[in-house]
C-alpha angles and dihedrals in degrees: 000000000000093000092048092050092047091051095045093048095038093235134120121271093255092057091044091051092048092052092048091051092049092049091046092050091050092051090046090054093046090053092045095051094041087060090046090053093043091054093047095246095121142014126246092250092052090048092049091050092050091051096041097240133115123269088244091057090048091050089052091050090050091050091049088053092052094250113145122200119242090202116115122228090252091052089050092050091049090052092051090051090052091049092050091051090054093050 
């Protein structure tokens, strides 16, 4: 796998391995925090912060995993207002 990646990306094996580890860690965290969100132990914004991705990206990951938000449109809008105040 490392050699194939190095060849495909035209980089040395060390760089290829580093990239594979980073991508694997990111996917591991996405899966971990999707389960955290699914079980109600964390919010999407907290999960996104822990992973280092945007809330939009986290919402997309949740949707891809078949997780539907229980948040109403008004609750979402209120959250956006709070975020904008903090910025």
